[in-house]
N, C-alpha and C positions, 0 to 999 in steps of 0.2 A: 873221455871228455864228459863233463856234467851236462845235464839238460839245459842249464842256464847258459853255459858257454856255447852249446850248439845253437841255441836260439839267437844269441847275440851275433854269432858268425853268419847265420842265415839272414839276419836283418841287414848286415853290412852288404851281403850279396844283393838284396833287394834295393838298397840305396844306390849302389854303384850302377846296377842295371837300369833303374828308373832314370837316373841322371843322364846317362848316355842316350837312352831312348827319347827323353823329353827334348833334347837338343836335335836329334835326328828328325823327330816328328815335326817340331816347330819349323825347322829349315825347309823340310820337304813340303810341308803344308803351305808355307809362304811362297816359295818359288814354284810350287806345283799347282797353285790356285785351288787348294782343297781345304775348306773349313773343317771337314771331318778329321783331317790329319791335325789341324790346329787344335781342335777339340780334344783329340787324343793326347796332344802335347800338354794341354791344360790338366788333363786327368793324371798324366805321368808326373807332372809337377806337384800336384796334391798328394800323389803316391809317395813322393820323396819326403814331404813334410810328415805324412802319416807314418812312414817307416822310421823317421827320426824320433817321432813320438813313441813308437814301439820300442826303439832302442833305449831311450831314456827310462821307459817303464821297466824293461828287463834289468837295467843296471840298478834301479831302485829295489826291484823285487828280490834280487839276489842277496840283499843285505841280510845278515843273520838275525834271528829272533832276539828281541831285547825286552827290557822290563815293561815298556809300553806296548810292545807288539809280540806277545808270547807265542803267537802262531806264525810269526814271520811277517813279511811285507807283501806276500803274494796277491792280496786282494787288490793291489794297484792294477793288476793285469786286466780284469774285466773293465775297470774304469778307463784304461788306455784304449780298450776295444771301443768303448763309447766314443772316445775322441777320434779314432780311426773312422768310425761310421759317420761322424760329423763331417770329416773331410770328404768322404764319399758323397754325402748329400750336397755339400757345397759345390763340389765339382759337377755333379749332375745338374744342379740348378743353373750354374753358369753356362754349361753346355746347352741346356734346353733353351734358356732365354736368348742366347746368342744365335742358336739355330733358327728360332722363330723369326728373329730379326733378319737373318741372312736369307731365309726363304722368301721374304718380301722384297729383297733387294737383288736386282739383276747382276750377274757376275759371270766371269769366264768359266768355260768347261775345265775341269781339272786335267792336268797333264797325265798322259798314259803311263809314264814311268813311275808315278806315285803308287801304282798297283804293285810294282816289284818291291818297293820300300815296305808297303803294307804287308805283303806276303811274308817277308823276312821277319817283320815285327810280330806277326801272329804266331809264327813258329817259335820265336824266342820267348814270347810271353806265356805260351802254353808250357814250354819247358820250365820256365821260372815257376809257374803255378805248381807243376808236379813236384818240383824240388822242395818248395816251401811248404806245401800241404803235407808232404811226407814227413818233413821235419816237425811240423805242428803236431802230427799224430805221435811221433816218437817222443816229443817233449810234453805232450798234453797241454799245449799252450793255446789259449783262446785268442790272444792278440796276434800270435803268429798265424793262426788260421785266418784271421781277418786280413792280415797282410797278404796271405796266399790268394784270397778272393779278390784282393786289389789287382793282382796279376791276371786272374781269370776275367774280371770285368773289363780290364784293359784289352785283353785278347778279343773279347766279344765286341767291344767298341771298334776295334780295328777290323773285325770281320764285317760289321755294319758299314764301316767306311769303304771297305773293299767292294761290297755290293753296291753301295751308292755311287761310287766313282765308275764302276763298271756299267751301271745303267746310264749314267751321264755320257759316257764315251760311246756306248752302243747306239743309243737312241738320238744323241746329238742335240740339236737346237730344241729348246723347250724343256730339256731335262737337266739343265746346268745345276739346278739346286738339289738334285737327287742325293748328293752326299750330305747336304744339310738336313734333309729328312732322315737320312741314316744316322746322323749324330743325334737327332731328336729321339729316335727310337732307342738308341744306345743309352741315353740319359735315363729313360724309363727303366731299362734293364738294370742300370746301376742302382737306382732307387730300390728296386725289388731285392737285389743282392744285399743292400744295406739292412733290410729287415731280416734276411736270413742270417746275417752276421750278428745283428743286435740281439736276436731272441735267445741264443744259448748264453751269451754274456750276461743278460738280465737274469736268466735262471741261475747262473753261478753266483751272482750277487745275492739273490734271494734264497740261496742254499736249497735249490730245487733238487729233489731226489731223481737223478737221471743215470745212475751208475749201477744198473742191475747186474751187468756182467762182472763188474768188480766185486759186488756183494757176494755173488756166487763163488768167485775165486777165494775171497776171504773166508767164507764158510767152509769151503773144501780144505783150504790150508789149515784152518783151525783144528780140524779133526785129525790132523797129522801130529799134533802136539800131545804127548802122553798126559793123561789126566783130564783132558777136555772131552766131555761126553756129547756135547752138542752146542748149538748157538741159538740165541733168541733174537733180540733186536740187533740190527746192524745199520747204523746211520752214517752217511758219508757226506762231507761237504768239501768242496774244492777251493783251494786258495793258491792261485798262481799255477804252478806245475805240480803241486802236491795235493794229496787227498788225505784229509783228517778223518779218523774213524772212531766211532763210539760203538763198542761191541759188548753184548751180554753173552758170556760164556757159561755153560752149564758144567758143573763138576759134582763129584760125590759129596752129598750133604753131610757125611759122617767124618770127613777129613778135618784136621785142625785148621784154624784160620791161617796159621803160618804157611801151611802147605798150599792152601788156596792162593795165598799171596804169591808164593813161589811160582805156581802154575800161570798166574796172570802175567808175571814178568817174562816167563819163558815164551808164552804165547805172543806177547807184544814184540819181543826180540825176533821171534821166528817169522812173524808176518812182515816186519820191516826188512828182514833179510831176504825173504822170498819175493816180496813185491816192492821193488825199489822206489816206486813213486809214492809210497805212503809217507805221510808226515807224522803228526802226533797220533798215537793209537791209545785210546782210553778203554781199558778192560774192566767190565763190571762182572763180578763173579755171582752166579746164581746156583743155588743148591738143586740137585736132581729132585724132581717132584715125586719120584717113586721110591726115594730112600726112606 
């Protein structure tokens, strides 16, 4: 299965899971007198929209390269990540503003059974995070990573709600709004996670050099190709799930141009075969300085 297909299937997993959880949280929050759970439901709803956005991005990004997009359509992925972050910020803002309003409004203590619901939600969201983050590493997808952190922030929000409801139930009268404070703290955590997701996506758009391990692997693999004596510059930029490479390879300066050209093609084919996540590989031939 290709990285694109894996990413799309993983996104469907997120959409289905978030849809079910949004319904469960909303109903449990309404009947259990817990705004923290309702806030959780709001976040899960924005998670559904964000995952749909990621899905559309993947379907666009998998289009083959064309005349207007010779490097493919992968750059849509960090742009989608920006959209996902926007959903996170919106949900955090809604949760924070409503929490502040509810803190100032007297209301009933949450029902004790909401803790059971929250416990199950926390376990499921952490499992979802582990599944999606593993797939994001497998596919090198920044937007899938952002989707994974949606699950983790959702789990943290639920943990905050669990703590808030527990405080309200243990201490009783006067602590009814503890879960509202929990929702407020959760919104701050969501905003912090938004920055952590945004930063690498911004680096990807700006072609920031963040791939030292891949550069080392490319240099090592290059030395396995007959005729390559060494490497100089190695520049990498990420586009979607592919890494495009500009590599300066050193060869014997006495060989004919035709032979150097042949070595460059062998090197390109070898690198793309041994490192499947590589996209375009541009080889520049340099003569050995000691020839």
